[in-house]
C-alpha positions as CSV (number, residue, x, y, z in Angstrom):
1,Y,0.0,0.0,0.0
2,Y,1.1,3.5,-0.7
3,Y,-0.5,7.0,-0.7
4,L,-1.2,8.7,-4.0
5,D,-2.5,11.9,-2.4
6,L,-2.9,13.3,1.1
7,S,-5.6,15.8,1.9
8,D,-7.3,17.0,5.1
9,F,-10.7,15.8,6.2
10,E,-12.4,19.1,5.6
11,N,-11.6,19.0,1.9
12,I,-12.8,15.4,1.7
13,E,-16.0,16.3,3.5
14,R,-16.7,19.3,1.3
15,N,-16.1,17.3,-1.9
16,Y,-18.4,14.6,-0.7
17,E,-21.2,17.0,0.2
18,S,-20.8,18.8,-3.1
19,A,-21.0,15.5,-5.0
20,E,-24.0,14.3,-3.1
21,G,-25.9,17.6,-3.5
22,Y,-26.1,18.4,0.2
23,T,-24.8,21.9,-0.1
24,N,-27.4,22.9,-2.7
25,T,-30.2,21.4,-0.6
26,M,-29.0,23.3,2.5
27,R,-28.7,26.6,0.5
28,L,-32.2,26.1,-0.8
29,Q,-33.6,25.4,2.6
30,I,-31.8,28.4,4.2
31,S,-33.0,30.6,1.4
32,L,-36.6,29.6,1.8
33,A,-36.4,30.0,5.6
34,V,-35.0,33.5,5.3
35,F,-37.6,34.4,2.6
36,F,-40.4,33.1,5.0
37,L,-39.0,35.1,7.9
38,L,-38.7,38.3,5.7
39,C,-42.3,37.8,4.4
40,T,-43.5,37.3,8.0
41,F,-41.7,40.4,9.2
42,L,-43.1,42.6,6.4
43,G,-46.6,41.2,6.9
44,I,-46.5,41.9,10.6
45,S,-44.9,45.3,10.1
46,G,-47.6,46.3,7.6
47,T,-50.4,45.0,9.7
48,F,-49.3,46.9,12.8
49,W,-48.5,50.0,10.8
50,L,-52.1,50.0,9.6
51,R,-53.3,49.4,13.2
52,A,-51.2,52.2,14.6
53,N,-52.4,54.6,11.9
54,S,-56.0,53.7,12.5
55,R,-55.6,54.2,16.3
56,R,-53.8,57.5,16.0
57,G,-56.6,59.4,17.8
58,E,-56.6,56.9,20.6
59,I,-52.8,57.1,21.0
60,G,-52.9,60.9,20.9
61,L,-55.6,61.0,23.5
62,R,-53.7,58.5,25.7
63,I,-50.5,60.6,25.4
64,A,-52.5,63.8,26.2
65,M,-53.9,62.1,29.3
66,G,-50.4,61.2,30.6
67,A,-49.5,57.9,29.0
68,T,-45.9,57.5,28.2
69,P,-44.6,56.4,24.9
70,R,-43.2,53.3,26.7
71,S,-46.6,52.2,27.9
72,I,-48.1,52.6,24.4
73,L,-45.2,50.6,22.9
74,K,-45.7,48.0,25.7
75,N,-49.4,47.7,24.7
76,F,-48.6,47.0,21.0
77,L,-45.8,44.5,21.9
78,T,-48.2,42.7,24.3
79,E,-50.8,42.5,21.6
80,S,-48.3,41.1,19.2
81,F,-47.0,38.6,21.8
82,L,-50.6,37.4,22.6
83,L,-51.5,37.0,18.9
84,T,-48.3,35.2,18.0
85,T,-48.7,32.8,21.0
86,L,-52.3,32.1,20.2
87,A,-51.5,31.4,16.5
88,W,-48.6,29.2,17.6
89,F,-50.8,27.2,20.0
90,I,-53.5,26.7,17.4
91,G,-50.9,25.6,14.9
92,I,-49.3,23.1,17.4
93,L,-52.7,21.5,17.9
94,I,-53.4,21.2,14.2
95,I,-49.9,19.9,13.4
96,S,-49.9,17.4,16.3
97,Q,-53.2,16.0,15.1
98,L,-51.7,15.7,11.6
99,V,-48.6,13.9,12.9
100,Y,-50.7,11.6,14.9
101,H,-53.2,10.6,12.2
102,T,-50.5,10.1,9.5
103,G,-48.5,7.9,11.7
104,F,-45.4,10.1,11.2
105,G,-44.7,9.9,15.0
106,T,-44.4,6.1,15.2
107,S,-41.0,4.7,15.7
108,D,-41.4,1.1,14.5
109,Y,-38.8,1.4,11.7
110,L,-36.1,3.1,13.7
111,G,-35.1,0.2,16.0
112,E,-31.6,0.7,17.5
113,Y,-31.5,4.4,16.4
114,M,-34.1,5.4,18.9
115,Q,-31.3,6.3,21.3
116,Y,-30.8,9.5,19.5
117,I,-33.1,12.4,20.4
118,Q,-33.6,13.5,16.8
119,N,-35.1,10.1,16.1
120,R,-37.7,10.3,18.9
121,A,-40.8,11.9,17.5
122,I,-42.2,13.7,20.6
123,P,-39.0,15.4,21.9
124,H,-37.9,16.3,18.3
125,F,-41.4,17.8,17.7
126,L,-41.3,19.8,20.9
127,I,-37.8,21.1,20.4
128,V,-38.4,22.1,16.8
129,S,-41.7,23.7,17.7
130,L,-40.1,25.7,20.6
131,I,-37.3,26.9,18.3
132,T,-39.8,27.9,15.7
133,Y,-41.9,29.7,18.3
134,I,-39.0,31.7,19.6
135,I,-37.8,32.7,16.1
136,T,-41.4,33.7,15.0
137,L,-41.9,35.6,18.3
138,L,-38.7,37.6,17.8
139,I,-39.7,38.4,14.2
140,A,-43.2,39.4,15.3
141,L,-42.0,41.6,18.1
142,L,-39.4,43.3,15.8
143,G,-42.1,43.8,13.2
144,T,-44.4,45.3,15.8
145,W,-41.8,47.4,17.5
146,I,-40.9,49.5,14.4
147,P,-44.4,50.9,13.7
148,A,-45.4,51.0,17.4
149,R,-42.3,53.1,18.2
150,R,-43.2,55.5,15.4
151,A,-46.8,55.7,16.7
152,A,-45.7,56.3,20.3
153,R,-43.6,59.3,19.4
154,I,-46.5,61.2,17.8
155,E,-47.4,64.5,19.3
156,P,-50.9,64.6,20.9
157,A,-51.9,67.7,19.1
158,V,-51.0,66.3,15.7
159,A,-52.8,63.0,16.4
160,L,-55.9,64.7,17.7
161,R,-56.0,67.3,14.9
162,D,-56.3,64.5,12.3
163,E,-59.4,63.1,14.1
């Protein structure tokens, strides 16, 4: 036996992944996830921008009565938190029923590989759902914070004049 070529493991791994198409699949999945998060951010931002504009009179009146911009911002963020949590909870109920009825959560075919947490349906489902909830909540709060901050800075006289 003799060596024709010597290369490090990282090059071998990169060549293998490229030959098998893993890198293109990962790029596609990451691109779709970023696109989904961007669309979610823009949708939530637009929705709360419309809500803030339609409630300008209320916001101006609250500021005139002594409410701080921080309390107005807190109200918008609380509303966003509650809506996101409610939507996530309803989604979890629907998806868990789908997983149960399709048999996706059964572990009959895994055998010895059940020792790994990613192969156990319930912990995997819970971990992925929690990570998804946290990311979605962060995007929703950021998408709400931008228009709510703008609405909380409005002068009461300007807001009440438009009414």
